[in-house]
N, C-alpha and C positions, 0 to 999 in steps of 0.2 A: 546504498540504502534502498529500501523497497516500501511499497504501500500495500494495503489490504488486497488490491486487485491482483497483485503478484503473489502474496503470501497464501491466499486462498487456493491458488493453483497447486500448491505443494500438497494439499490434502484432498482436493476434488479434481478429478480428471475433466479437463475442458480445454478448448483451444488455448495454446500457450503454455500448457503444463510442462512440456519438455524443456522449454526455454527457462521457465521459472525454476525448475529443479536444478538446472545448471548453475544457478546463482547461489545455491546452498553452501558451496564450498568457500564462499567469500565471507569476510567480516561484514556483517550486516547490522544496520541500525534502523530504527523507525521511532516516531513519536509513540508514546503509549496509547494513543488514540487507536492504533492498529488493533488492539485487543477488542475494543467495542465494535469496531467496523467489521472485523472477522466474525464476531458473534452475530452481528446483524445479517451479514451475508448468509451464514449458515441457517439462521432462522428463516430468512426469505426463501432460500432454496428448498427447505423442508416444507414451508407453507405452500409453495408452488408445486410440490410433488416431485421435485427433481432429485431429492434425496430423502431417506427415511429419518425419523427422529434418532434412531440408533446410529445411523451414519453421521448425522450432524454431531452427536455426542462424541463419537470416535474422532471425527475431524477436529473438534475443539480440543480434545485431549492431546492430539498430535501437535496442534499449533502451540499449546501450552509449553511443549518441550522444544520448540524450534530454537535453533541457535541464532537468536537475534537480540541485540541490545536495545531495550526499550528506554527511550529518553522521556522524562517528564515534559509535558507540553506546555506547562504554565509559562515558561520563559519564552515561548514562541508566540504567545497570544498577540502582542502588538504587531509583529511582522506578518503573522498570518492574516490578521485583520486588514492590514494595509494591502497585502497581496490580493485578498478577496475583493476588496474594493477596486483596485487597479485593474484586475483581470475580469471583474464581474463574474466570479466563480465561487462556488461554495467554500467556506473557510475550512471545512473538513479536509479538503484536498490541499488547500494552500498551507495548512499546518505542515505537511510533508515538504512543500517547497521551502518554507521558512527554515526547517531543519537542514535541508540540503544547503541552503545559503549559509547558515551559521557554521556548519561543519566543513563546507567546501567539498562535500562528497557528491558523487553522481547519484542521481535519483532515477530508479527504474520503475516504470509504471506500465500497466496494461491499459490505462485510460488514455486513449489517443486524443480525446478532446482536451484533456488537461495538458498533455504533452505539446499539443499545438499552441494552446494559449500561453504556455510558459516559455515557448521558444524565444530565444533572444534575451531572456531575463538573466538575472544573476546566478540562478541555479542551473546546473547542467542536467537536463532531463533527457532520459533515454527511453524511447518506447520499447516495451518488451519485444515487439516484433523485430527489433534490430538484432535480437539474439537468436532468431530462428533460422 
């Protein structure tokens, strides 16, 4: 499974893109939160002048077609909240951890801070840098 920090690299060239693209051949899942997070990242990149509005729209359309199973996050709320409190980390990120725990799948993220905080927990978290 992957988070938005990985998925965005499928459509925007940045450090880690090659490693992120290598994951595309695998069966991937993520909480449906990924959609809103990717939209927010694209908006922010456009706002900062890193990409044009046209490029943001194209990237969004490409992400809409990505081969990734989106899991409703409602059933993850309790565990994501508990993890956010335990790790003192935003619940947006711990929603991914909660899904990794409940499914037993490895979770790949480009967020090294999250990977460090989650080390030793029930979810197996792999930094994207491990794939470069």
